[in-house]
All heavy atoms as a GROMACS GRO file, in nm:
protein
  586
    1MET      N    1   0.898  -1.461   0.154
    1MET     CA    2   0.816  -1.414   0.262
    1MET      C    3   0.692  -1.346   0.204
    1MET      O    4   0.702  -1.253   0.125
    1MET     CB    5   0.897  -1.315   0.346
    1MET     CG    6   0.815  -1.234   0.442
    1MET     SD    7   0.910  -1.119   0.544
    1MET     CE    8   0.951  -0.992   0.429
    2PRO      N    9   0.572  -1.390   0.242
    2PRO     CA   10   0.451  -1.323   0.194
    2PRO      C   11   0.441  -1.183   0.254
    2PRO      O   12   0.482  -1.160   0.366
    2PRO     CB   13   0.339  -1.413   0.243
    2PRO     CG   14   0.396  -1.491   0.355
    2PRO     CD   15   0.543  -1.503   0.328
    3THR      N   16   0.389  -1.092   0.176
    3THR     CA   17   0.373  -0.954   0.223
    3THR      C   18   0.234  -0.905   0.186
    3THR      O   19   0.186  -0.925   0.075
    3THR     CB   20   0.478  -0.862   0.160
    3THR    OG1   21   0.608  -0.911   0.194
    3THR    CG2   22   0.465  -0.719   0.210
    4TYR      N   23   0.171  -0.841   0.284
    4TYR     CA   24   0.040  -0.780   0.267
    4TYR      C   25   0.054  -0.632   0.297
    4TYR      O   26   0.139  -0.592   0.375
    4TYR     CB   27  -0.060  -0.846   0.363
    4TYR     CG   28  -0.071  -0.994   0.341
    4TYR    CD1   29   0.019  -1.081   0.401
    4TYR    CD2   30  -0.168  -1.046   0.257
    4TYR    CE1   31   0.012  -1.219   0.379
    4TYR    CE2   32  -0.176  -1.183   0.233
    4TYR     CZ   33  -0.086  -1.268   0.295
    4TYR     OH   34  -0.093  -1.403   0.271
    5ALA      N   35  -0.030  -0.551   0.234
    5ALA     CA   36  -0.017  -0.406   0.251
    5ALA      C   37  -0.154  -0.340   0.262
    5ALA      O   38  -0.252  -0.385   0.203
    5ALA     CB   39   0.059  -0.345   0.134
    6VAL      N   40  -0.156  -0.232   0.339
    6VAL     CA   41  -0.271  -0.142   0.347
    6VAL      C   42  -0.218   0.001   0.358
    6VAL      O   43  -0.104   0.023   0.396
    6VAL     CB   44  -0.364  -0.171   0.467
    6VAL    CG1   45  -0.430  -0.306   0.455
    6VAL    CG2   46  -0.293  -0.156   0.598
    7VAL      N   47  -0.305   0.095   0.328
    7VAL     CA   48  -0.274   0.236   0.349
    7VAL      C   49  -0.363   0.286   0.461
    7VAL      O   50  -0.485   0.268   0.458
    7VAL     CB   51  -0.298   0.319   0.221
    7VAL    CG1   52  -0.277   0.468   0.249
    7VAL    CG2   53  -0.207   0.274   0.109
    8ASP      N   54  -0.302   0.348   0.561
    8ASP     CA   55  -0.376   0.408   0.672
    8ASP      C   56  -0.436   0.540   0.622
    8ASP      O   57  -0.364   0.638   0.606
    8ASP     CB   58  -0.284   0.431   0.791
    8ASP     CG   59  -0.355   0.489   0.912
    8ASP    OD1   60  -0.469   0.537   0.898
    8ASP    OD2   61  -0.295   0.487   1.020
    9LYS      N   62  -0.564   0.540   0.595
    9LYS     CA   63  -0.628   0.659   0.539
    9LYS      C   64  -0.641   0.772   0.641
    9LYS      O   65  -0.668   0.886   0.602
    9LYS     CB   66  -0.763   0.622   0.480
    9LYS     CG   67  -0.746   0.533   0.358
    9LYS     CD   68  -0.875   0.518   0.285
    9LYS     CE   69  -0.848   0.444   0.156
    9LYS     NZ   70  -0.927   0.498   0.048
   10GLU      N   71  -0.623   0.741   0.767
   10GLU     CA   72  -0.626   0.846   0.870
   10GLU      C   73  -0.503   0.936   0.862
   10GLU      O   74  -0.509   1.053   0.901
   10GLU     CB   75  -0.636   0.783   1.009
   10GLU     CG   76  -0.764   0.707   1.033
   10GLU     CD   77  -0.887   0.796   1.036
   10GLU    OE1   78  -0.879   0.906   1.095
   10GLU    OE2   79  -0.988   0.757   0.978
   11THR      N   80  -0.392   0.881   0.811
   11THR     CA   81  -0.269   0.959   0.807
   11THR      C   82  -0.224   0.994   0.664
   11THR      O   83  -0.139   1.080   0.647
   11THR     CB   84  -0.154   0.885   0.878
   11THR    OG1   85  -0.135   0.758   0.816
   11THR    CG2   86  -0.187   0.866   1.027
   12CYS      N   87  -0.282   0.929   0.564
   12CYS     CA   88  -0.244   0.955   0.425
   12CYS      C   89  -0.278   1.099   0.388
   12CYS      O   90  -0.386   1.150   0.420
   12CYS     CB   91  -0.320   0.858   0.333
   12CYS     SG   92  -0.290   0.885   0.156
   13ILE      N   93  -0.184   1.165   0.318
   13ILE     CA   94  -0.207   1.302   0.272
   13ILE      C   95  -0.223   1.308   0.120
   13ILE      O   96  -0.235   1.416   0.063
   13ILE     CB   97  -0.094   1.396   0.319
   13ILE    CG1   98   0.041   1.351   0.267
   13ILE    CG2   99  -0.095   1.409   0.471
   13ILE    CD1  100   0.156   1.449   0.292
   14GLY      N  101  -0.221   1.193   0.053
   14GLY     CA  102  -0.242   1.188  -0.091
   14GLY      C  103  -0.130   1.253  -0.171
   14GLY      O  104  -0.156   1.310  -0.277
   15CYS      N  105  -0.007   1.241  -0.125
   15CYS     CA  106   0.105   1.307  -0.193
   15CYS      C  107   0.137   1.245  -0.329
   15CYS      O  108   0.194   1.310  -0.416
   15CYS     CB  109   0.228   1.308  -0.105
   15CYS     SG  110   0.310   1.147  -0.090
   16GLY      N  111   0.104   1.116  -0.347
   16GLY     CA  112   0.126   1.052  -0.477
   16GLY      C  113   0.253   0.972  -0.491
   16GLY      O  114   0.274   0.910  -0.594
   17ASN      N  115   0.338   0.972  -0.389
   17ASN     CA  116   0.463   0.897  -0.399
   17ASN      C  117   0.438   0.749  -0.425
   17ASN      O  118   0.501   0.689  -0.512
   17ASN     CB  119   0.548   0.911  -0.273
   17ASN     CG  120   0.615   1.046  -0.261
   17ASN    OD1  121   0.613   1.125  -0.355
   17ASN    ND2  122   0.674   1.073  -0.146
   18CYS      N  123   0.347   0.689  -0.351
   18CYS     CA  124   0.326   0.544  -0.362
   18CYS      C  125   0.273   0.507  -0.501
   18CYS      O  126   0.325   0.415  -0.565
   18CYS     CB  127   0.232   0.493  -0.253
   18CYS     SG  128   0.069   0.568  -0.252
   19GLU      N  129   0.174   0.578  -0.549
   19GLU     CA  130   0.115   0.548  -0.680
   19GLU      C  131   0.214   0.577  -0.792
   19GLU      O  132   0.219   0.506  -0.892
   19GLU     CB  133  -0.014   0.627  -0.699
   19GLU     CG  134  -0.101   0.575  -0.812
   19GLU     CD  135  -0.068   0.639  -0.945
   19GLU    OE1  136  -0.010   0.749  -0.947
   19GLU    OE2  137  -0.101   0.577  -1.048
   20GLY      N  138   0.295   0.680  -0.774
   20GLY     CA  139   0.395   0.713  -0.876
   20GLY      C  140   0.503   0.607  -0.889
   20GLY      O  141   0.553   0.582  -0.998
   21ILE      N  142   0.538   0.544  -0.778
   21ILE     CA  143   0.643   0.442  -0.777
   21ILE      C  144   0.586   0.304  -0.807
   21ILE      O  145   0.649   0.224  -0.877
   21ILE     CB  146   0.715   0.442  -0.641
   21ILE    CG1  147   0.791   0.573  -0.623
   21ILE    CG2  148   0.809   0.322  -0.629
   21ILE    CD1  149   0.837   0.599  -0.482
   22ALA      N  150   0.469   0.274  -0.754
   22ALA     CA  151   0.410   0.140  -0.767
   22ALA      C  152   0.265   0.150  -0.816
   22ALA      O  153   0.171   0.117  -0.744
   22ALA     CB  154   0.418   0.067  -0.634
   23PRO      N  155   0.245   0.193  -0.941
   23PRO     CA  156   0.108   0.210  -0.991
   23PRO      C  157   0.030   0.080  -1.006
   23PRO      O  158  -0.093   0.084  -1.014
   23PRO     CB  159   0.129   0.278  -1.127
   23PRO     CG  160   0.267   0.238  -1.168
   23PRO     CD  161   0.345   0.228  -1.040
   24ASP      N  162   0.098  -0.032  -1.008
   24ASP     CA  163   0.028  -0.161  -1.013
   24ASP      C  164  -0.027  -0.201  -0.877
   24ASP      O  165  -0.110  -0.291  -0.868
   24ASP     CB  166   0.121  -0.271  -1.064
   24ASP     CG  167   0.159  -0.252  -1.210
   24ASP    OD1  168   0.076  -0.201  -1.286
   24ASP    OD2  169   0.272  -0.289  -1.247
   25VAL      N  170   0.019  -0.134  -0.772
   25VAL     CA  171  -0.023  -0.167  -0.635
   25VAL      C  172  -0.118  -0.061  -0.579
   25VAL      O  173  -0.216  -0.094  -0.514
   25VAL     CB  174   0.099  -0.183  -0.542
   25VAL    CG1  175   0.056  -0.212  -0.399
   25VAL    CG2  176   0.192  -0.293  -0.594
   26PHE      N  177  -0.088   0.066  -0.604
   26PHE     CA  178  -0.163   0.176  -0.541
   26PHE      C  179  -0.245   0.256  -0.641
   26PHE      O  180  -0.211   0.268  -0.757
   26PHE     CB  181  -0.066   0.272  -0.471
   26PHE     CG  182   0.016   0.208  -0.363
   26PHE    CD1  183   0.146   0.169  -0.386
   26PHE    CD2  184  -0.039   0.187  -0.238
   26PHE    CE1  185   0.222   0.109  -0.286
   26PHE    CE2  186   0.036   0.127  -0.136
   26PHE     CZ  187   0.166   0.089  -0.161
   27ASP      N  188  -0.352   0.314  -0.589
   27ASP     CA  189  -0.436   0.406  -0.666
   27ASP      C  190  -0.494   0.506  -0.566
   27ASP      O  191  -0.464   0.499  -0.447
   27ASP     CB  192  -0.548   0.329  -0.736
   27ASP     CG  193  -0.602   0.403  -0.858
   27ASP    OD1  194  -0.568   0.522  -0.877
   27ASP    OD2  195  -0.679   0.343  -0.935
   28PHE      N  196  -0.578   0.598  -0.615
   28PHE     CA  197  -0.640   0.698  -0.529
   28PHE      C  198  -0.791   0.685  -0.531
   28PHE      O  199  -0.850   0.655  -0.635
   28PHE     CB  200  -0.600   0.839  -0.573
   28PHE     CG  201  -0.456   0.869  -0.547
   28PHE    CD1  202  -0.361   0.855  -0.646
   28PHE    CD2  203  -0.415   0.909  -0.421
   28PHE    CE1  204  -0.228   0.880  -0.621
   28PHE    CE2  205  -0.282   0.934  -0.395
   28PHE     CZ  206  -0.188   0.920  -0.495
   29ASP      N  207  -0.853   0.708  -0.415
   29ASP     CA  208  -0.998   0.703  -0.406
   29ASP      C  209  -1.056   0.840  -0.442
   29ASP      O  210  -0.983   0.933  -0.480
   29ASP     CB  211  -1.044   0.657  -0.267
   29ASP     CG  212  -1.005   0.750  -0.154
   29ASP    OD1  213  -0.970   0.868  -0.179
   29ASP    OD2  214  -1.011   0.706  -0.038
   30ASP      N  215  -1.187   0.853  -0.431
   30ASP     CA  216  -1.255   0.978  -0.466
   30ASP      C  217  -1.216   1.096  -0.376
   30ASP      O  218  -1.235   1.211  -0.414
   30ASP     CB  219  -1.407   0.959  -0.461
   30ASP     CG  220  -1.456   0.863  -0.568
   30ASP    OD1  221  -1.386   0.843  -0.669
   30ASP    OD2  222  -1.566   0.807  -0.550
   31GLU      N  223  -1.162   1.066  -0.260
   31GLU     CA  224  -1.119   1.171  -0.168
   31GLU      C  225  -0.973   1.210  -0.189
   31GLU      O  226  -0.919   1.294  -0.116
   31GLU     CB  227  -1.140   1.125  -0.024
   31GLU     CG  228  -1.285   1.101   0.010
   31GLU     CD  229  -1.302   1.044   0.151
   31GLU    OE1  230  -1.204   1.037   0.228
   31GLU    OE2  231  -1.416   1.007   0.182
   32GLY      N  232  -0.906   1.145  -0.286
   32GLY     CA  233  -0.767   1.176  -0.314
   32GLY      C  234  -0.669   1.105  -0.223
   32GLY      O  235  -0.552   1.143  -0.217
   33LEU      N  236  -0.715   1.002  -0.152
   33LEU     CA  237  -0.628   0.927  -0.062
   33LEU      C  238  -0.588   0.796  -0.129
   33LEU      O  239  -0.666   0.735  -0.203
   33LEU     CB  240  -0.699   0.898   0.070
   33LEU     CG  241  -0.743   1.023   0.147
   33LEU    CD1  242  -0.820   0.983   0.272
   33LEU    CD2  243  -0.626   1.112   0.181
   34ALA      N  244  -0.467   0.752  -0.100
   34ALA     CA  245  -0.416   0.629  -0.160
   34ALA      C  246  -0.482   0.506  -0.100
   34ALA      O  247  -0.529   0.509   0.014
   34ALA     CB  248  -0.264   0.622  -0.142
   35PHE      N  249  -0.484   0.399  -0.178
   35PHE     CA  250  -0.528   0.269  -0.129
   35PHE      C  251  -0.459   0.160  -0.209
   35PHE      O  252  -0.412   0.183  -0.320
   35PHE     CB  253  -0.681   0.254  -0.134
   35PHE     CG  254  -0.739   0.244  -0.273
   35PHE    CD1  255  -0.768   0.120  -0.328
   35PHE    CD2  256  -0.766   0.358  -0.347
   35PHE    CE1  257  -0.823   0.110  -0.455
   35PHE    CE2  258  -0.821   0.349  -0.474
   35PHE     CZ  259  -0.849   0.224  -0.528
   36VAL      N  260  -0.450   0.040  -0.150
   36VAL     CA  261  -0.393  -0.075  -0.219
   36VAL      C  262  -0.504  -0.131  -0.307
   36VAL      O  263  -0.604  -0.182  -0.258
   36VAL     CB  264  -0.342  -0.181  -0.118
   36VAL    CG1  265  -0.290  -0.303  -0.192
   36VAL    CG2  266  -0.234  -0.121  -0.030
   37LYS      N  267  -0.484  -0.122  -0.437
   37LYS     CA  268  -0.591  -0.159  -0.528
   37LYS      C  269  -0.604  -0.308  -0.552
   37LYS      O  270  -0.706  -0.354  -0.603
   37LYS     CB  271  -0.578  -0.084  -0.660
   37LYS     CG  272  -0.459  -0.119  -0.745
   37LYS     CD  273  -0.458  -0.030  -0.868
   37LYS     CE  274  -0.351  -0.064  -0.965
   37LYS     NZ  275  -0.353   0.024  -1.082
   38LEU      N  276  -0.507  -0.387  -0.510
   38LEU     CA  277  -0.513  -0.532  -0.532
   38LEU      C  278  -0.628  -0.597  -0.456
   38LEU      O  279  -0.681  -0.699  -0.499
   38LEU     CB  280  -0.381  -0.597  -0.491
   38LEU     CG  281  -0.258  -0.550  -0.567
   38LEU    CD1  282  -0.132  -0.609  -0.506
   38LEU    CD2  283  -0.268  -0.586  -0.713
   39ASP      N  284  -0.667  -0.538  -0.342
   39ASP     CA  285  -0.778  -0.594  -0.264
   39ASP      C  286  -0.861  -0.483  -0.198
   39ASP      O  287  -0.920  -0.503  -0.093
   39ASP     CB  288  -0.731  -0.695  -0.161
   39ASP     CG  289  -0.642  -0.634  -0.053
   39ASP    OD1  290  -0.617  -0.511  -0.056
   39ASP    OD2  291  -0.599  -0.708   0.036
   40ASN      N  292  -0.865  -0.368  -0.263
   40ASN     CA  293  -0.941  -0.254  -0.214
   40ASN      C  294  -0.902  -0.215  -0.072
   40ASN      O  295  -0.987  -0.187   0.012
   40ASN     CB  296  -1.092  -0.278  -0.226
   40ASN     CG  297  -1.170  -0.150  -0.225
   40ASN    OD1  298  -1.122  -0.046  -0.268
   40ASN    ND2  299  -1.292  -0.156  -0.174
   41ASN      N  300  -0.771  -0.218  -0.046
   41ASN     CA  301  -0.712  -0.175   0.081
   41ASN      C  302  -0.754  -0.260   0.201
   41ASN      O  303  -0.757  -0.214   0.314
   41ASN     CB  304  -0.744  -0.028   0.109
   41ASN     CG  305  -0.636   0.039   0.193
   41ASN    OD1  306  -0.518   0.029   0.162
   41ASN    ND2  307  -0.674   0.107   0.297
   42GLN      N  308  -0.782  -0.388   0.177
   42GLN     CA  309  -0.822  -0.477   0.285
   42GLN      C  310  -0.702  -0.546   0.351
   42GLN      O  311  -0.714  -0.597   0.462
   42GLN     CB  312  -0.920  -0.583   0.234
   42GLN     CG  313  -1.048  -0.524   0.181
   42GLN     CD  314  -1.122  -0.446   0.287
   42GLN    OE1  315  -1.154  -0.500   0.392
   42GLN    NE2  316  -1.150  -0.320   0.260
   43GLY      N  317  -0.589  -0.553   0.283
   43GLY     CA  318  -0.471  -0.619   0.340
   43GLY      C  319  -0.486  -0.769   0.351
   43GLY      O  320  -0.425  -0.832   0.436
   44LYS      N  321  -0.567  -0.827   0.263
   44LYS     CA  322  -0.594  -0.971   0.269
   44LYS      C  323  -0.533  -1.048   0.152
   44LYS      O  324  -0.526  -1.170   0.155
   44LYS     CB  325  -0.744  -0.996   0.270
   44LYS     CG  326  -0.813  -0.939   0.392
   44LYS     CD  327  -0.962  -0.958   0.386
   44LYS     CE  328  -1.029  -0.894   0.506
   44LYS     NZ  329  -1.175  -0.906   0.499
   45LYS      N  330  -0.490  -0.976   0.048
   45LYS     CA  331  -0.433  -1.040  -0.069
   45LYS      C  332  -0.282  -1.017  -0.072
   45LYS      O  333  -0.236  -0.904  -0.059
   45LYS     CB  334  -0.497  -0.985  -0.197
   45LYS     CG  335  -0.451  -1.055  -0.321
   45LYS     CD  336  -0.529  -1.009  -0.443
   45LYS     CE  337  -0.479  -1.085  -0.564
   45LYS     NZ  338  -0.547  -1.039  -0.685
   46GLN      N  339  -0.208  -1.125  -0.088
   46GLN     CA  340  -0.062  -1.117  -0.089
   46GLN      C  341  -0.015  -1.033  -0.208
   46GLN      O  342  -0.066  -1.047  -0.320
   46GLN     CB  343  -0.003  -1.258  -0.098
   46GLN     CG  344   0.146  -1.262  -0.088
   46GLN     CD  345   0.198  -1.405  -0.084
   46GLN    OE1  346   0.128  -1.495  -0.040
   46GLN    NE2  347   0.318  -1.424  -0.129
   47ILE      N  348   0.081  -0.946  -0.183
   47ILE     CA  349   0.140  -0.865  -0.289
   47ILE      C  350   0.224  -0.957  -0.377
   47ILE      O  351   0.310  -1.030  -0.327
   47ILE     CB  352   0.228  -0.752  -0.231
   47ILE    CG1  353   0.149  -0.665  -0.133
   47ILE    CG2  354   0.289  -0.669  -0.343
   47ILE    CD1  355   0.033  -0.590  -0.191
   48PRO      N  356   0.203  -0.955  -0.509
   48PRO     CA  357   0.283  -1.039  -0.599
   48PRO      C  358   0.432  -1.006  -0.589
   48PRO      O  359   0.469  -0.888  -0.574
   48PRO     CB  360   0.228  -1.006  -0.738
   48PRO     CG  361   0.092  -0.952  -0.714
   48PRO     CD  362   0.100  -0.881  -0.581
   49THR      N  363   0.514  -1.106  -0.597
   49THR     CA  364   0.659  -1.086  -0.582
   49THR      C  365   0.716  -0.990  -0.686
   49THR      O  366   0.811  -0.919  -0.656
   49THR     CB  367   0.734  -1.221  -0.589
   49THR    OG1  368   0.702  -1.287  -0.711
   49THR    CG2  369   0.699  -1.310  -0.472
   50ASP      N  370   0.657  -0.984  -0.805
   50ASP     CA  371   0.710  -0.894  -0.906
   50ASP      C  372   0.680  -0.747  -0.876
   50ASP      O  373   0.731  -0.658  -0.944
   50ASP     CB  374   0.662  -0.932  -1.046
   50ASP     CG  375   0.512  -0.935  -1.062
   50ASP    OD1  376   0.441  -0.958  -0.962
   50ASP    OD2  377   0.466  -0.917  -1.176
   51HIS      N  378   0.601  -0.718  -0.773
   51HIS     CA  379   0.574  -0.581  -0.732
   51HIS      C  380   0.647  -0.543  -0.603
   51HIS      O  381   0.637  -0.428  -0.558
   51HIS     CB  382   0.424  -0.560  -0.709
   51HIS     CG  383   0.341  -0.579  -0.831
   51HIS    ND1  384   0.370  -0.524  -0.953
   51HIS    CD2  385   0.226  -0.649  -0.849
   51HIS    CE1  386   0.278  -0.559  -1.041
   51HIS    NE2  387   0.190  -0.636  -0.980
   52MET      N  388   0.719  -0.636  -0.544
   52MET     CA  389   0.780  -0.612  -0.413
   52MET      C  390   0.884  -0.500  -0.412
   52MET      O  391   0.886  -0.419  -0.320
   52MET     CB  392   0.842  -0.741  -0.358
   52MET     CG  393   0.739  -0.841  -0.310
   52MET     SD  394   0.630  -0.774  -0.184
   52MET     CE  395   0.747  -0.732  -0.056
   53GLU      N  396   0.969  -0.494  -0.512
   53GLU     CA  397   1.073  -0.391  -0.513
   53GLU      C  398   1.009  -0.251  -0.513
   53GLU      O  399   1.049  -0.164  -0.435
   53GLU     CB  400   1.163  -0.408  -0.635
   53GLU     CG  401   1.282  -0.314  -0.635
   53GLU     CD  402   1.377  -0.343  -0.750
   53GLU    OE1  403   1.395  -0.460  -0.789
   53GLU    OE2  404   1.435  -0.245  -0.802
   54ASP      N  405   0.908  -0.231  -0.598
   54ASP     CA  406   0.839  -0.102  -0.601
   54ASP      C  407   0.764  -0.076  -0.472
   54ASP      O  408   0.761   0.037  -0.423
   54ASP     CB  409   0.742  -0.097  -0.719
   54ASP     CG  410   0.814  -0.089  -0.854
   54ASP    OD1  411   0.934  -0.056  -0.857
   54ASP    OD2  412   0.747  -0.116  -0.956
   55LEU      N  413   0.701  -0.179  -0.416
   55LEU     CA  414   0.629  -0.164  -0.290
   55LEU      C  415   0.721  -0.117  -0.178
   55LEU      O  416   0.688  -0.024  -0.104
   55LEU     CB  417   0.561  -0.295  -0.250
   55LEU     CG  418   0.493  -0.295  -0.113
   55LEU    CD1  419   0.372  -0.202  -0.112
   55LEU    CD2  420   0.453  -0.435  -0.074
   56ILE      N  421   0.836  -0.180  -0.166
   56ILE     CA  422   0.932  -0.143  -0.061
   56ILE      C  423   0.980   0.001  -0.080
   56ILE      O  424   0.988   0.078   0.016
   56ILE     CB  425   1.052  -0.240  -0.059
   56ILE    CG1  426   1.005  -0.382  -0.028
   56ILE    CG2  427   1.159  -0.194   0.039
   56ILE    CD1  428   0.936  -0.401   0.105
   57GLU      N  429   1.009   0.039  -0.204
   57GLU     CA  430   1.052   0.176  -0.231
   57GLU      C  431   0.941   0.275  -0.197
   57GLU      O  432   0.965   0.378  -0.131
   57GLU     CB  433   1.093   0.192  -0.377
   57GLU     CG  434   1.145   0.331  -0.409
   57GLU     CD  435   1.190   0.348  -0.553
   57GLU    OE1  436   1.192   0.250  -0.630
   57GLU    OE2  437   1.222   0.463  -0.589
   58ALA      N  438   0.819   0.246  -0.239
   58ALA     CA  439   0.706   0.335  -0.211
   58ALA      C  440   0.682   0.348  -0.061
   58ALA      O  441   0.654   0.458  -0.012
   58ALA     CB  442   0.581   0.282  -0.281
   59THR      N  443   0.693   0.238   0.011
   59THR     CA  444   0.674   0.242   0.156
   59THR      C  445   0.776   0.333   0.221
   59THR      O  446   0.743   0.414   0.308
   59THR     CB  447   0.684   0.100   0.215
   59THR    OG1  448   0.584   0.019   0.154
   59THR    CG2  449   0.666   0.099   0.365
   60GLY      N  450   0.900   0.324   0.177
   60GLY     CA  451   1.006   0.406   0.234
   60GLY      C  452   0.994   0.554   0.202
   60GLY      O  453   1.045   0.638   0.276
   61LEU      N  454   0.926   0.587   0.092
   61LEU     CA  455   0.912   0.726   0.052
   61LEU      C  456   0.780   0.790   0.095
   61LEU      O  457   0.755   0.906   0.063
   61LEU     CB  458   0.929   0.738  -0.100
   61LEU     CG  459   1.071   0.711  -0.150
   61LEU    CD1  460   1.077   0.717  -0.302
   61LEU    CD2  461   1.170   0.809  -0.089
   62CYS      N  462   0.698   0.718   0.168
   62CYS     CA  463   0.574   0.776   0.218
   62CYS      C  464   0.608   0.873   0.331
   62CYS      O  465   0.662   0.832   0.434
   62CYS     CB  466   0.479   0.666   0.268
   62CYS     SG  467   0.325   0.733   0.335
   63PRO      N  468   0.578   1.002   0.313
   63PRO     CA  469   0.618   1.100   0.415
   63PRO      C  470   0.543   1.088   0.547
   63PRO      O  471   0.588   1.142   0.648
   63PRO     CB  472   0.589   1.235   0.348
   63PRO     CG  473   0.482   1.205   0.249
   63PRO     CD  474   0.509   1.064   0.201
   64THR      N  475   0.431   1.018   0.548
   64THR     CA  476   0.353   1.004   0.671
   64THR      C  477   0.353   0.861   0.724
   64THR      O  478   0.279   0.830   0.816
   64THR     CB  479   0.208   1.050   0.648
   64THR    OG1  480   0.150   0.971   0.543
   64THR    CG2  481   0.201   1.197   0.612
   65ASP      N  482   0.434   0.774   0.665
   65ASP     CA  483   0.441   0.632   0.704
   65ASP      C  484   0.303   0.567   0.704
   65ASP      O  485   0.270   0.487   0.791
   65ASP     CB  486   0.507   0.616   0.842
   65ASP     CG  487   0.653   0.654   0.842
   65ASP    OD1  488   0.721   0.625   0.741
   65ASP    OD2  489   0.700   0.714   0.940
   66SER      N  490   0.222   0.603   0.605
   66SER     CA  491   0.086   0.552   0.597
   66SER      C  492   0.076   0.413   0.533
   66SER      O  493  -0.026   0.346   0.550
   66SER     CB  494  -0.002   0.650   0.519
   66SER     OG  495  -0.012   0.772   0.589
   67VAL      N  496   0.178   0.373   0.459
   67VAL     CA  497   0.177   0.240   0.398
   67VAL      C  498   0.225   0.140   0.502
   67VAL      O  499   0.337   0.150   0.553
   67VAL     CB  500   0.266   0.233   0.272
   67VAL    CG1  501   0.263   0.093   0.213
   67VAL    CG2  502   0.222   0.337   0.169
   68LYS      N  503   0.138   0.047   0.535
   68LYS     CA  504   0.169  -0.054   0.637
   68LYS      C  505   0.187  -0.189   0.572
   68LYS      O  506   0.108  -0.230   0.487
   68LYS     CB  507   0.055  -0.062   0.740
   68LYS     CG  508   0.017   0.072   0.802
   68LYS     CD  509   0.133   0.134   0.876
   68LYS     CE  510   0.091   0.265   0.941
   68LYS     NZ  511   0.202   0.339   0.996
   69LEU      N  512   0.293  -0.260   0.611
   69LEU     CA  513   0.323  -0.394   0.559
   69LEU      C  514   0.316  -0.497   0.670
   69LEU      O  515   0.344  -0.466   0.785
   69LEU     CB  516   0.463  -0.395   0.497
   69LEU     CG  517   0.493  -0.294   0.387
   69LEU    CD1  518   0.635  -0.311   0.337
   69LEU    CD2  519   0.393  -0.304   0.274
   70SER      N  520   0.281  -0.618   0.632
   70SER     CA  521   0.272  -0.727   0.729
   70SER      C  522   0.303  -0.859   0.659
   70SER      O  523   0.281  -0.874   0.539
   70SER     CB  524   0.131  -0.733   0.788
   70SER     OG  525   0.116  -0.846   0.871
   71GLU      N  526   0.355  -0.954   0.736
   71GLU     CA  527   0.378  -1.089   0.683
   71GLU      C  528   0.251  -1.174   0.689
   71GLU      O  529   0.244  -1.281   0.630
   71GLU     CB  530   0.489  -1.159   0.763
   71GLU     CG  531   0.625  -1.096   0.743
   71GLU     CD  532   0.733  -1.166   0.823
   71GLU    OE1  533   0.710  -1.275   0.877
   71GLU    OE2  534   0.842  -1.108   0.834
   72LEU      N  535   0.150  -1.126   0.762
   72LEU     CA  536   0.020  -1.194   0.773
   72LEU      C  537  -0.088  -1.103   0.716
   72LEU      O  538  -0.075  -0.980   0.721
   72LEU     CB  539  -0.012  -1.222   0.920
   72LEU     CG  540   0.077  -1.319   0.993
   72LEU    CD1  541   0.041  -1.321   1.142
   72LEU    CD2  542   0.067  -1.457   0.934
   73PRO      N  543  -0.196  -1.160   0.665
   73PRO     CA  544  -0.307  -1.074   0.622
   73PRO      C  545  -0.355  -0.989   0.740
   73PRO      O  546  -0.349  -1.032   0.856
   73PRO     CB  547  -0.415  -1.176   0.583
   73PRO     CG  548  -0.340  -1.302   0.552
   73PRO     CD  549  -0.221  -1.301   0.643
   74PHE      N  550  -0.396  -0.870   0.713
   74PHE     CA  551  -0.433  -0.777   0.819
   74PHE      C  552  -0.552  -0.825   0.900
   74PHE      O  553  -0.568  -0.787   1.014
   74PHE     CB  554  -0.453  -0.637   0.763
   74PHE     CG  555  -0.322  -0.566   0.745
   74PHE    CD1  556  -0.245  -0.587   0.631
   74PHE    CD2  557  -0.274  -0.481   0.842
   74PHE    CE1  558  -0.123  -0.522   0.614
   74PHE    CE2  559  -0.150  -0.417   0.827
   74PHE     CZ  560  -0.076  -0.439   0.714
   75ASN      N  561  -0.636  -0.909   0.846
   75ASN     CA  562  -0.750  -0.960   0.923
   75ASN      C  563  -0.709  -1.072   1.018
   75ASN      O  564  -0.789  -1.118   1.098
   75ASN     CB  565  -0.861  -1.009   0.830
   75ASN     CG  566  -0.817  -1.126   0.743
   75ASN    OD1  567  -0.701  -1.139   0.710
   75ASN    ND2  568  -0.913  -1.208   0.704
   76GLN      N  569  -0.583  -1.118   1.012
   76GLN     CA  570  -0.535  -1.226   1.098
   76GLN      C  571  -0.437  -1.177   1.203
   76GLN      O  572  -0.378  -1.256   1.274
   76GLN     CB  573  -0.470  -1.336   1.014
   76GLN     CG  574  -0.567  -1.407   0.925
   76GLN     CD  575  -0.500  -1.519   0.846
   76GLN    OE1  576  -0.384  -1.554   0.869
   76GLN    NE2  577  -0.572  -1.574   0.752
   77LYS      N  578  -0.414  -1.049   1.212
   77LYS     CA  579  -0.318  -0.995   1.307
   77LYS      C  580  -0.378  -0.986   1.445
   77LYS      O  581  -0.493  -0.977   1.465
   77LYS     CB  582  -0.270  -0.857   1.262
   77LYS     CG  583  -0.182  -0.866   1.140
   77LYS     CD  584  -0.137  -0.732   1.097
   77LYS     CE  585  -0.031  -0.680   1.189
   77LYS     NZ  586   0.027  -0.555   1.152
   0.00000   0.00000   0.00000
């Protein structure tokens, strides 16, 4: 199943859980908020299967549920 991800910057508090668990997927911007670095938080590039386990764990540990996942690219929803 293809998976796409974005971080909702309106609710992100920059706690670091996502980047700590999945550093190949997440990073922080200049404001200290997380983003999906694979496509600059656009949700248009499929997450590689070798990052899925970490992505799922990071999503579950986000205290504000800011990491959003979809089976379709976010521009096609």
